[in-house]
N, C-alpha and C positions, 0 to 999 in steps of 0.2 A: 594341177592347181584348180582346174575347172571343177573336178570332182569334189575337191575339198570345199570350194566355194558353194557348190550346190548343197552339200551336206550341212554346211554351217548355216546357210539360209534356211534349210529345212528345220533346223533345231533352234532357231532364234525367236521362237514365239514368246519367250519369257522376257519381260522388260529388264534390261541390264542396268537399271538405275539403282544407285544407293538409296535405300528407303529410310526416310527420317520423319519423325513426328514433331509437332510443335513442342516447345519447352513447357508450355503451360496448358493445363486442361481444366476447364470449368466443371463445376458439380453437374452431374448428369440427371439424376432423378432423386426423388425423396425416398427416405427409408420405408415409408408406408407402401408406396407403389412397388418398390423392390421386393419387399417381404411377400407381397401378394403373388407376384410372378414367380418368385423363388419357390414358394410352396406348391403352386400349380405345376411348375416344371419338374420339381423334385419328385412329385407323385407320379408323373408320367414316366420319368426316367426309371424309377424303381420298379414300375410294373413291367417294363420291357427288358430289364437287365437280366442276363442269364446268371446262373450260379457262378460264383467267382471265388478264387483262392484268396483274394484280398480280404483283410479284416474288415469288420463292420464299420469301424471308425474311419478307415481309409475310404470305404465306399461312400460313407456319409459326406466326407470332405469333398470327394470328387463330384458327387451330385450337387452339393451346395454351391461349389464354384460354377458349375455349368448353369445352375439355376440363376445365380447372380448375373452371369453374362447374358443369359437369355432374357432376363428381366430388363436389362439395359437395352438390348436389341429391340425388344417389344416396344419399349417406351419411345424409342427413336424411329419406329416404323421400319426396322431393318430385319433381314433374315440371316440366320447362321449359314455359313458356307456348307455345301454338301460334304458328307463324310468321305474320307479318302479310302482308296482300295488298299489291299494288303501289301502290294508291291511298293506303292508310294510310302506307306507307313514304314515298311522295313527300311527303306533307304533313308528316310527322314530320321527315324529313331536311332539308327546306327550313327549317323552324322551328329545328332544332337547329344548322344551319350558317349559313344565310343570315339567320336571325332573322325570317323572315316566311313566310307561306303562299305556295305557288306560284301564278303566274298561270294562267289557263285554258289559254293556249297552251303554257306550260312543262309543265303537267300532261299535256296531250294528247300532246305530243311524247314524253314519257317513257312513257306508257301504250301508245302505238302502236308503240313500238320493239320489235323482235323479237330484239334482241341479248340473249343469255343472261347477259351481264355488265352489263346496263344499270344495275343498282343501284350497283355499284362505280364505273362510269363517271360516274354522276351525282354520287356522293360526291366524286370527283376534280374534276369541273367546279365544284361549289359551293365546294370548298376553295380554288379558284383564282379565285373571283369577288369582285366588289366587295361583294356581300352578306356574305361571310365577314368582310371587313374591318369592315363596319358592325356586324355582330352581335357579334363578339369585342371590338371596341372598347367596346361597352356592358358586356360582361363585365368587362373590365379597369378601365374607368372606375368601376365600382361597387366593385371590390376596392381600387383605388388612391385612391379618393375624389377623382377628378379634378374640378377646378373651372376654368371659363374665366377667372374673375377671382379673384385672390388678394389678400393684404394688400399694398396699395400696388403691385400689379402685375397684369398680364394674361398669361395663359398659354395662348393658343390654339395657339402653336407646339408646346407640350407635347402637346396633343391630336393635332395633326397628326403628331407624331413617333410616337406610339403607333399611329396608323393606318398610317403608312408602315412601321413595324416589322412589323406584321401583313401588310401587302401584300407586303413583301419576304421574309417568312418568316424574320425574324431569329431565330436559335436562342434558346431561352428563357434559357439561362445567360448569353449575351451581352446579351440584353435587360436582365436584372437587373444585370449588371456595369456597363452603361452608366448605369443609374439611380444606382448607388452611387458611381461615380467621377466623376459630372458636376459641373461648376462653371461659374461665369460668368453671363452673361445668357441668358435663355431663347431669344432669337432666334439666339444663337450656338451654344448647346448645349441644345437643347430638353428633353433628359432632366432638366435641373436643375429643371424644374417639380416633380419628386418632392420636392426639398428645399424649394423655395419654397412648396409646398402647406402645409408645417408651419413657415413662417417664424417664427423666434423661439422654437421649441419643439424643441430638439435631442434632448432626452430622450424626448419623445413620438414623434419621428420614429424613434428606435431601436426603441421598442416596436412601432410599426407595421411596421417592417422585419422584426422577429422573427416577428410574427404572420402577415404575408402570405407571406413566403418560407421561413420555417422552421416554420410551424404551431405556434409557441410563444408563449403568452401570458405575458409577463413584466411587464405593467403594474403589477400589485400590488407588485412588488418595487422600484418606484421610491421608495416611501415606507417600506417595511418588508419584512422577509423574507416570501416568499410563503406565505400560510397553507395553501394546498392543493397546492403543488408544491414542488420542491426548491430553487428559485431563492432566493438570498439578495440582500439589498439591495446588498451589495458586488459580487456577480457582475453585477448589473444595471449598476452604474457602470463596471465593467471593460469590459463590452460597449459601452456608450455612448461610451467614450473613443475608439473607433476613428473616429467621425465628429464628435466634439465640436468639433474644430478648424475645422470648416466653419461660417462665419457665414452663415446662410441668408437673411438680408436685412441689408444694411449700415445701421447708424445713420447719420444725416446727418453726425455728427462724424467718421466713418471714411472718408467719401468724400474722395479726394485734393483735389478742387477746394475743398471746404469747409475743409479744413485750410490750403490756400493762402490762402483768404479771411481766415482768422484771422491768418495771418502778415502779410497786407497791412494789416489793421486795427492790428496791433501796430506795424507800421512807421509808420503814420499817427500813432499815439500818440507814438512817439519823435521824429518830425518836429516835432510840435506842442510837445513839451517843449523842443526845441532853439530854437524860435521864441519861447520865454519863457512859454508857458502852464503853469499848474499841472497836476499829474498828474490831478486831478479834472476840470479843464476839458478836458484833452487826451482823456481817456477818453470824456467826454460828447460831444465833437465827433466821435469815431470810432465812437461807438455807433450802429448802424443803427436806423432807424425801424421801426415795426411793419410798414409797407408794404414796406420793403426786405427785412426778414426773411422776409416771405411770398414776395416775388419770388425770393429765394435758395432758399427751400424748394421752391417750384414748379419752379424751374430744375433743381434737383438731384434731385428726386423720382425720375425714371427711373433715375438712377445708383445709387440705393439698391436697385433691384430686381435684385439679383444675389447669387449665393452665392460666397463667397471664403474661402480659408484664412487664418486669422489666428492670432496667437500667443496662445493661452489654454490654461489647464490645467483639467481636470475634477477637482473635489475632492468628497469626501464631504460631505453636508449638515452644517450647524452642529449639528443635534440628533441626529447619528448616535449610536446607543446600544448597538451590538453589540461584543463583545470582539475580533472579528477586524479591527478598524480603529478609527480615532479621528476625531472631528469635524475637518473641513477637511483631511483627509489627501489628498495628491495621488494620483490613481488612474491607472495605466497601462493601455493596452489589453490585454485578455486574453479569450480565448474561453471560454464556459461549458461546452462539450462538443465532442466530436470532436477532430481534430488541433489542436495549438496553432498559432495564427497569429502567428509571431514577427516583430517589427518590427526590421529591420536598420538600421544607421546611415544608409544612403542610400535607404532604402525610403520610398515614399509610403504613409502609414498606411491610407488608404482603398483603395488598390490591393491591399494585402495582405489587408485585410478582405474586399474583393470576391472575391478569389481563394478565400479560405477559405469564404465564404458559398456560392459557386456551384460548389464542387468536387463532383464525383461521389462523392467519399469522405465528404462531409458526410452524416451519418446521417439528416438530415431534409429537406434541400433538394429532392432528387429525389422523395422520397415525397410531399411536399406537392403538387407540381404534377401528378404522376401521378394522385393521388387527386382533385384539383380537376377535372381534365379528364374523368376517369371519371364523376364526379358530373354534369358538364355534359351528358353523354350519357344517363346512366342515371337521373338525378333524385335520386340519393343516393350518398354516398361509401362506400367500404369502411371508412373511418374517419370518424366523425361526432362532433363538428363537425370540419370539415376543417382548422381552424386552432387546435386545442387538443390537440396531441400531448403525451403525457407518457411517462415511462419505462415506465409500466404499460399504455399503450395497446396493444390487440390488435385488428387489423383483423377484420372479419367473415369474411374469407377470407385468412388470412396468406400462403398460398402464392401466391394470385393477386396480392396486393399486391406481394410481392417480385418477381413476374414482370413486373408493370407497370412497376416501377422499372427493371428491366433493359431493357425495351422502350424506355423514355424515354432511358436512357443510350446504348443501342446506336444509337438514331436520331440521336445528336448533339444532343439536346434540340430536335429538329424537331417543333414542336407539330402541324403539319399532318399529318405522317407518323403521329404517335401517334394523332391523332384518326381518321385513315383506318383504322387498325387497329381501334379501338373501334367505329366505325360500321359496319364490314364484318362484325362478329361476328354469329353467329346469336343471341347473347344480346341484342344491341341490336335486332335485327330480329325480336324476339318481341313478342307482344301485351303491353300494359301490365298491371301488377297494379293493379287499381282500389282495393283496400282498403289503407288505411294500416296499416303494422305498429304494434302497440302498443309503448309505451316499453320493455317488458321482452322484446320479440321481436327476433330477428335476421333481417334480410332476406337471402335467399340468391340473389337476382337471377334469379328465374324469367323475368324480363323487366324492362324499365325500369319506373319508378314513374310512375303517372299524374300529370301536372303541369298546373297552371294556367299559361297564358301569362304571362310577365312584362309589365310595363307597356310596355316597348319592343317586345316581340313583338306585343302587341295593337295598338298604335299603327301599327307598320309593316305589319301584316297588313291593317288597315282601309285604309291608304293604298295597299296593293297592289291592292285592289279599286277604289280611287277615282282613282288617278293612273297614267297609262300610263308605263312605264319609270321607275319610282320610283327605282331605283338610280342613275340618271344625273343626278338633281337634287342636285348637290353644290355647296357654297360659296355659297349664296344666301340663307340664313336671316338676316333683318334684324338680330336681336340678336347673332348670332355674327359677322356682318359688322362691326357696330359695335365689337365686342371686338377683332376682327382689326385693324381700322383703328386702334384705340387702341394696340395693341401696336406697330404699325408707326410710329406717331407717337413712341412712347417710344424706339424704336430710332433713328429719325432725330434725335431730340433728343440722345441720347447720342453718336452719331457726330459731330454738328456741334460739340458741346461739347468732345469729345476732340481736335478739330483746332485748337482755339483755345488761346492761352496764358491763364494765369490772370488777368492784368491786363486783357486784352480782355474776358473774361467778367465780371469785376468791374465794369468800366465799363458793360457792357450792363445789369447788374443795377441800377446807379445810374440809368441812363437809363430803365429800365422802372418805376422806383419811382413816378414821377408818374402813369403810366397805372394802376398798381395802386392808388394812393391814390384816384383817381377811381372805380375799380371798387369799392373798399371802401365808399365813400359810396353808390354805387348799390346795393350789396348790403344795406346797412343799410336803405335805403328800400324795397327789395324785400321784406325780411322784415316790415317794418311793414305794407306794403300787403297782403301775403299773410295776415297775421293779421287784418286788417280786412275782407278780402274776404268777401262773403256767400254767393255761389253757387259751386258747383263749377266752373262754366264760367269765372267770373272767376279762380279759383285756377289752373285749367289754363292760361289765357292768360298769367298772370303767370309760371308755371313755364316755359312755352315761351319767353317773352321772355328770362327769366334764362338758360336754357341757351344760347340763341342768343348773348347778350352775352358769356357766359363763353367760348364757343367762339371768338368773334371776338377776344377778348383773347389767348387761347392761340395763335391763328393769327398774330396780330400779332407775338408773340414768335418764332414759327418763321420768319417772313419776315425779321426782323432778324438772327436767327442765320444764316439762309441767305445773306443779303447779306454778313455778316462772313466767310463761307466762300467768297465769290466765286461763288456759284451764280446762275444765271438765275432770278429770282423772278417773272417775268411771269405764269406760270400760277398760282402761289400767290397773287399779288396779285389776279388775276382771280377766283379762287375766293373770296377774302376779300370782294370787292365783291358777288359773287353771294350770299354769305351775308347781307351787309348788306341786300340788296334782298329777301331771303326766297326766292330762287329755288333755293336748295340747302339740303338738310337739314343742320343744324349737326353731325349725327353723322358725316357723311362729308365730308371735305375733303382735297383735294390728293392723298392717297395711295391712293385707292380706285378709280382709273380702270379697272383690270383687273377688279375685283369688279363695278363697275357695268356694264361691258361684258357680263360673263357673265350678270348679272341681266337686262339688256335682251335678250340673245339668247334666254334662256329664256322671257321674256315674249312674244317674237315667235314662238317655236316653236309651230306649230299643234297639237302634241300637248298643250300646256299653256296654251292660250288661256283666260285668266280664272282660272287656278289661282293662289291666293295664294302668295307666296314662302315662307310659313312651313309649307307643306305639304311637308315633307321628312322623311326618316327620322330616327329618334330620335338617331342618332349625329351628325346635322347640326344639332341644336338646341343652343343654349347650355347649358352644364353647370354645375349642374343646371338643368333647365327651371324657368321662373319659377313661383312659387306660383299655383295655379289652372289651370295647364296640364294638359291631358289626362294627360300622363305622370305628373305629380305626384299627380293624383287617383287614378290606378290603381296607385300604389305605387312610383314611381321613387324611388331614394335621394336624400336631401338632401345626400349626399356629406360628411356630418360624421363618421360612423364607418364602419368597414370592413363592406362588404356589408350595408347597412341597408335594402335595398329590401324591399317588402312585396308579397305576392301574395294577400292576403285580399280577399274580395268584400265589397261594401257596397251599401246602398240607393242612395247617391248615385251610385255607378258605374252601376247599372242605369238610373237616371233620366237620366244623361248619355248613355248609349247610345240611350235611347229618344227623347230630346228635344234632344240636343246636335248638334255639328257633323258627326259621323260620318254620320248619315242624310242630311243635306243634301249632303255630298260624294258619297255613292253615287248620289244622284238627279240629279247634274249630267249633262247630255247627253253631255259628253265624258269621263265617268268611264271607267276601264278596263273596268268591268263592262258599261256600256252600249255601249261600242265593240264588245265581243264579241257582245252581244245583237243588235246591228244586222246582224251577219253572218248571222243565222238568221231565216227567215221563218215557220218552223213553231213553234207554241206549245209543243209537247212538247220540241222541241230547245232552245228558250229556257229551259225549266225545267231541262233537263240542264245548260246553261251555268251557271245560277245556283247549282245545288247543287254542281257540280264546282268552281266558283270559291270557294264558302264552305267546303265539307267535303271536296272531292276525291272525292266519290262521287255516284252518281245518286240521285234521289229514289225513295222507295218508292211503291207503289201508293196507300197511304193518304195519303201526303204530296201526291201529285198530286191526289187527290180533295179534300183540304182546300184546296189552292190554287185549284182550279177553282171550288169553292163560293164562296170569298172574292172572286175576280175577278167572278163573276156577281152577287154581292150588292153589292159596293162599286164596281164599275167597274174598268177596267184600271189607270188611274194610281193611284187610291187603294189598290186591292188590291196593286199592286206595292210601293208605299211601306210598307204594313203588312207585307208579306212580308219586305222587307229589315229592318224593325225587329225582326221576330220572329227572323230568322236570326242577326243580329248579337248578339242577347241570349241565344242558346242556350248551354248548357254545351258542346255539341259543338264550337261555334266557338271558345270561349275555352280549351278544354283541348287538350293535346297527347296524342293517343292513341298 
């Protein structure tokens, strides 16, 4: 432990504080002074700039941004931080774009390149990589509060859609427009997961839309006029009226099949009345049993997991107390600022709303995303917080903010192009500012802010050291596979039900009632046995048996539905009996052959022999990660509120890095780090590999001396283990310089 302490002290030169800026920034300099300095700085930059593969308009944008920053610094009597070396740049850009540190071979290839444009080429390469998709999915999952499982639904397709949008570089305005105009089932229109995430809470969904995409916090106005901003409660309701007609999860009674069942039951009552029964007797005969009601509920459950337009009006609350309206007054859609979004007679309300929301003329839409992505690279926004704009908000550099807005608009809301501009600036490629500005200070962007890795970056970076070709391990995480399989089963259920007439489905429900009655009796005994179980082992066995039995019951329903549809059910029946014999996990049945094949292929791959299926990037883990998972312990959001992730350090985190799974992963013979080390026979070269892999730099003479002493006193294996424990716990590893 003494060695670990020495090494940790050695690497704690970076301030471990969370860095924050003040919420408000006053105007910095006048446009006249800014223009003067921009012109001078731009001329100086262009004269020294080598030939570059970037287009002229990108080069002009890069130069203009640097000029605006330089003008601000000059006006404040400040100096830009020195430029960073290639090794620091490589580590920073991999973390900021790919969400992980570079591998040893990736770093070596970059450092050994003699191309004078290798930095911009690396930026382009990373923006087109799967690492970008993974990293920026985490970014958006935190903002959009993405969950794999929602209320009575599963939304893995929504996660896949976000990743595909990033992979295909869907323009940001189109991305938002698809979210706002989506409807139906998540497997048909995956973007509808945005509404299903807030199922049953249409007013809250509007608040989230305003905060995320307009940087406007209107939540307080849901119950009363905003106490700190200009929004009134009535304006809040006007805004919510655009999307209020979308029912984000159908009640059972709104499902067409359920309504047909009610008609069938009324018909049965009428038939009994004609046969001479009293009305009370007729109703009692038609009344479904508890088992039948549960069968119908379970049958129709997947059909409720959709968002559909319904006829309903938004009204002011019963206790509305302001003079500009009256309680229960009907409210029409109306925008609170910008151009008015008028609904024509034949217009789709949400289409009109989406066009207004994503318009380049909207005074807040573009500013919010330009500021968000600037903060993603620099560690702090020109406006802080990024989602609390008011009419009085002044960016720390107003001219720069306005120019970034124009860059975003001119790019056609191309997020990759915008990020390419930001990452290619001299401002981004400057040394970090290690000291946090005080609340009353304005940060002038001498360089990016020193940042602690997010939970996802830390997890993915450790896996980069532990797993060869980590970006290729996609679609194999067990819990996400189960969720994906569950969504596919919901889709199959809906498609089979929609092909059958109501009477056939009603007959099936009656047929399944006997099976359900037996299961209810089994469930009652299960609960009693679980309550009486003494040991945890007994309880786990009971739970396992219950899950298996429930899965068998559900699979029996699917087999009957498939038969009614004329499908070949041989494979489904075979899977059912495999479940009965215990040879197949009840979490995976019938629909997951492709997933299992991929999992088997990865298990057979010599690169990943013995590597558990849950060793995948954070974007491939169920969202949010389960409680107790590494990601959650290190601050991953619980996806309950917008951007609620944490980056604070704790004792429990340090203990987990010292004693948890990470160290064991790194010590595996086939870890990515050990694969690289086996290529070197010289001890000094191996030390270089280790330090390059962790920090993207070579060890100092003092560090070599410390390591040599430790290996001599503790032996090679023990010394190596202690070295890895020390390095993974250093501030230098956990911070983005």
